[in-house]
C-alpha positions in Angstrom: -14.2 -41.4 -9.3 -14.2 -37.8 -10.5 -11.6 -36.9 -7.9 -9.3 -39.6 -9.2 -9.7 -38.4 -12.8 -9.0 -34.8 -11.7 -5.8 -35.9 -9.9 -4.8 -38.0 -13.0 -5.3 -35.0 -15.3 -3.3 -32.7 -13.0 -0.5 -35.3 -12.9 -0.4 -35.4 -16.7 -0.2 -31.7 -17.0 2.7 -31.4 -14.5 5.8 -31.8 -16.6 9.2 -32.0 -14.9 12.4 -31.5 -16.6 14.6 -34.7 -16.5 18.4 -34.4 -16.4 19.4 -36.9 -19.1 23.0 -36.9 -18.1 22.1 -38.0 -14.6 19.8 -40.7 -16.0 22.6 -42.0 -18.2 25.1 -41.9 -15.3 22.8 -43.9 -13.0 22.3 -46.4 -15.8 26.0 -46.7 -16.5 26.9 -47.2 -12.8 24.1 -49.8 -12.5 25.4 -51.6 -15.5 29.0 -51.6 -14.3 27.9 -53.0 -10.9 25.9 -55.8 -12.5 28.6 -56.7 -15.0 31.2 -56.7 -12.2 29.1 -59.0 -10.1 28.6 -61.3 -13.1 32.3 -61.5 -13.8 33.0 -62.1 -10.1 30.5 -64.9 -10.1 32.1 -66.5 -13.2 35.6 -66.1 -11.6 34.5 -67.7 -8.4 32.6 -70.6 -10.0 34.9 -71.1 -13.0 37.2 -73.7 -11.4 34.4 -75.9 -10.0 33.3 -79.1 -11.7 29.6 -79.6 -12.5 27.9 -82.3 -10.6 
């Protein structure tokens, strides 16, 4: 138990710099892929009648 608390405390103290531009870029690419897939799904299924 004490070992787990020591590891947790060490993990909290270790601070890594995050590149926010990279984070925003990854988010934008992911959003573009998901929106593209959604529009493709709507285009493919748009001409079908509902049963």
